[in-house]
C-alpha positions in Angstrom: 0.0 0.0 0.0 1.2 3.5 -0.8 1.3 6.0 2.1 1.2 9.8 2.3 1.0 12.1 5.3 -0.9 15.3 5.4 -0.8 18.1 8.0 -4.4 19.0 9.0 -4.6 22.8 8.3 -6.7 25.0 10.5 -9.0 26.1 7.6 -9.9 22.5 7.0 -11.9 22.3 10.2 -15.5 23.2 10.5 -17.8 24.7 13.1 -18.0 21.3 14.9 -14.2 21.5 15.5 -13.3 18.6 13.3 -12.1 18.2 9.7 -14.8 19.0 7.2 -16.1 16.0 5.3 -15.3 17.8 2.0 -11.6 17.8 2.7 -11.1 14.0 2.4 -11.9 14.0 -1.3 -9.0 16.3 -1.8 -6.6 14.3 0.3 -7.6 11.1 -1.5 -7.1 12.7 -4.9 -3.7 14.1 -3.9 -2.7 10.7 -2.6 -3.6 9.0 -5.9 -0.9 10.9 -7.7 1.5 7.9 -7.8 -1.3 5.9 -9.5 -1.8 8.7 -12.0 2.0 8.6 -12.7 1.7 4.9 -13.7 -0.4 6.1 -16.7 1.3 9.5 -17.3 4.7 9.7 -15.6 5.1 13.4 -16.5 1.6 14.3 -15.4 1.0 15.9 -18.9 -2.6 17.2 -18.7 -2.7 17.5 -22.5 -2.4 13.7 -22.8 -4.4 12.7 -19.7 -5.6 9.1 -19.9 -8.0 8.8 -16.9 -11.5 9.9 -16.0 -13.2 9.6 -12.6 -16.3 7.5 -12.8 -17.3 7.4 -9.2 -16.2 7.8 -5.6 -17.5 7.0 -2.2 -16.3 8.0 1.2 -17.3 6.3 4.5 -16.6 8.4 7.6 -15.7 6.1 10.5 -14.3 8.5 13.1 -13.9 12.3 13.4 -10.5 13.8 12.3 -9.1 16.7 14.3 -6.8 19.6 13.8 -3.4 19.4 15.5 -2.6 15.8 14.5 -1.2 14.6 11.1 -3.2 12.2 9.0 -1.9 9.3 6.9 -3.6 8.4 3.7 -3.0 4.8 2.5 -3.7 3.9 -1.1 -4.0 0.6 -2.9 -5.8 -1.0 -5.8 -8.9 -3.0 -5.0 -10.0 -4.2 -8.5 -8.7 -4.1 -12.0 -11.0 -4.6 -15.0 -10.4 -4.4 -18.7 -10.4 -0.6 -18.8 -11.3 0.5 -15.3 -10.0 0.0 -11.8 -10.9 0.8 -8.2 -8.6 2.6 -5.8 -9.1 1.8 -2.1 -7.9 4.5 0.3 -7.9 4.9 4.1 -7.4 7.9 6.4 -5.6 7.2 9.7 -5.0 9.6 12.5 -3.3 8.7 15.8 -3.5 5.0 15.1 -7.2 5.0 14.3 -8.8 4.2 11.0 -11.0 7.3 10.4 -12.3 7.0 6.9 -12.3 4.7 3.8 -12.7 5.8 0.2 -13.3 3.8 -3.0 -12.7 5.5 -6.4 -13.4 4.1 -9.8 -11.1 5.4 -12.6 -11.5 4.6 -16.3 -8.6 4.5 -18.7 -10.1 6.9 -21.2 -9.4 8.2 -24.7 -10.5 11.8 -25.0 -10.2 11.7 -28.8 -12.7 8.9 -29.2 -14.6 9.8 -26.0 -14.5 6.1 -24.9 -12.7 3.8 -22.6 -9.6 1.8 -23.7 -7.9 -1.3 -22.3 -5.3 -0.8 -19.7 -1.9 -1.7 -21.2 -0.2 -4.9 -19.8 2.8 -3.0 -18.2 0.4 -0.6 -16.4 -1.8 -3.5 -15.3 1.3 -5.2 -13.8 2.2 -2.1 -11.9 -1.4 -1.8 -10.6 -1.4 -5.5 -9.6 1.7 -4.8 -7.4 -0.5 -2.3 -5.4 -3.5 -4.8 -5.0 -5.0 -4.9 -1.5 -7.9 -6.8 0.0 -10.4 -4.2 0.9 
């Protein structure tokens, strides 16, 4: 599983004194960058090969300002042209949230999905987790 730490910033908190639920989608996307680089190593947005099909976040515990969070990222499923990214937020040893994002290998010229190349599939398989 890939891992990335984030500092909880004061402005990410809400009136209830915990991290706003909208913040996690941003952390999850930022932590998916190593997966993006499997498809586009130089992150060239003019040749971007992925499209987000769906995401879901389950909030398990509150997350607080003043303590760093760790986002763990792995691959839960690989299909012909799509795959699911499983992610978790941890703070102070507690599992606080889980996310599942479906990405599609996409050709913007034809406006359709395309098969994931074998070498990228192998790299994704190395990141497989049991969710």
